[in-house]
C-alpha positions in Angstrom: -20.3 -7.2 56.8 -19.3 -10.4 55.0 -16.0 -11.4 53.3 -16.5 -12.9 49.9 -14.6 -13.9 46.8 -15.1 -11.7 43.8 -17.0 -13.5 41.0 -14.8 -12.1 38.3 -11.2 -12.1 39.7 -11.5 -14.3 42.8 -10.0 -11.8 45.3 -11.4 -11.5 48.8 -13.3 -8.3 49.6 -15.7 -7.0 52.2 -19.2 -7.5 50.7 -21.9 -5.0 51.7 -24.6 -5.3 49.0 -25.1 -5.5 45.2 -23.3 -7.7 42.7 -20.7 -10.0 44.2 -17.7 -8.3 42.6 -14.9 -6.5 44.3 -14.6 -2.7 44.1 -11.8 -3.0 41.5 -13.8 -5.1 39.2 -16.9 -2.9 39.8 -14.9 0.1 38.7 -13.7 -1.7 35.6 -17.3 -2.5 34.7 -18.3 1.1 35.2 -15.4 2.3 33.0 -16.6 0.0 30.3 -20.1 1.3 30.7 -18.9 4.9 30.2 -16.9 3.9 27.1 -20.0 2.2 25.6 -22.2 5.2 26.5 -19.8 7.6 24.8 -19.4 5.4 21.7 -23.2 5.2 21.4 -23.5 9.0 21.6 -20.9 9.4 18.9 -22.2 6.5 16.7 -26.0 6.5 17.1 -26.6 3.9 14.3 -24.1 1.4 15.5 -25.3 -2.2 15.9 -24.6 -4.5 18.8 -21.6 -6.3 17.2 -19.9 -3.1 16.3 -20.4 -1.7 19.8 -19.1 -4.8 21.5 -16.1 -5.1 19.1 -15.1 -1.4 19.4 -15.5 -1.1 23.1 -14.3 -4.6 23.9 -17.3 -5.6 26.0 -19.5 -8.7 26.1 -22.9 -8.7 24.4 -24.6 -10.0 27.5 -23.2 -7.0 29.5 -24.6 -4.5 27.0 -28.0 -6.3 27.1 -27.9 -6.1 30.9 -27.4 -2.3 30.8 -30.3 -2.0 28.3 -32.6 -4.0 30.6 -31.6 -1.9 33.6 -32.4 1.1 31.4 -28.9 2.6 31.9 -28.5 2.7 28.1 -31.1 4.3 25.9 -31.4 4.1 22.2 -33.5 6.0 19.7 -36.5 4.3 18.1 -34.7 3.9 14.7 -31.7 2.2 16.4 -31.0 -1.4 15.3 -30.4 -2.4 18.9 -33.4 -4.0 20.6 -34.1 -6.5 23.4 -37.1 -8.7 23.7 -39.9 -8.2 26.2 -39.5 -10.9 28.9 -43.3 -11.7 28.8 -44.4 -11.6 25.2 -41.1 -11.5 23.2 -41.9 -8.2 21.4 -38.7 -6.2 20.5 -38.3 -3.1 22.7 -35.6 -0.4 22.9 -35.1 -0.7 26.7 -36.3 -2.2 30.0 -37.6 -5.6 30.7 -41.2 -5.4 29.5 -43.1 -3.7 26.7 -45.7 -1.0 27.4 -48.6 -3.4 26.9 -47.2 -6.0 29.3 -46.5 -3.3 31.9 -50.1 -2.2 31.7 -51.3 -5.8 31.9 -49.2 -6.5 35.0 -50.4 -3.3 36.7 -54.1 -4.2 36.1 -53.4 -7.7 37.5 -51.7 -6.3 40.5 -54.6 -3.9 41.2 -57.1 -6.7 40.9 -55.0 -8.9 43.2 -54.9 -6.1 45.7 -58.6 -5.6 45.5 -58.4 -2.2 44.0 -60.1 -3.1 40.7 -59.5 0.3 39.3 -58.8 3.9 40.2 -60.9 5.3 43.0 -63.2 8.0 41.6 -64.9 8.9 44.9 -63.4 10.2 48.0 -63.8 8.0 51.1 -66.6 9.1 53.3 -65.7 11.4 56.2 -65.7 9.8 59.6 -67.1 11.8 62.4 -65.2 11.3 65.7 -67.5 9.9 68.3 -67.7 11.4 71.8 -66.0 8.4 73.3 -63.0 8.6 71.1 -61.8 11.8 72.7 -61.7 10.4 76.2 -58.7 9.1 78.1 -58.6 5.4 78.8 -56.9 3.5 81.6 -55.8 -0.1 81.7 -56.8 -2.2 84.7 -53.9 -3.2 86.7 -54.8 -6.6 88.1 
């Protein structure tokens, strides 16, 4: 366990993992998240400025929650973030569906999979010698 200074308030705390903020600041962020979530549920057509003004939260924090897919909006909502690869406006996450598919194909090609396996691998028959006990020579 490490002792660190909180990035928000500067207090010392025992750091285990996650963002470098103390439990008090972390709880304050979670309280803000719940307030934003409740406001969005009550005011589905609200835009980013209205949400940030009414809930007293920073725009960057709301965008972070959207990218983490903690906040979800309907398709007709004015709140969107841009895909980190192509810049297309999306309602949540980091990448649009097309970029996710492209990355998955590239990963499969890099791993040598090329595509989905359609055939089952051939069955291997155990050889007679594979069932026998083996001893190491002690020299």
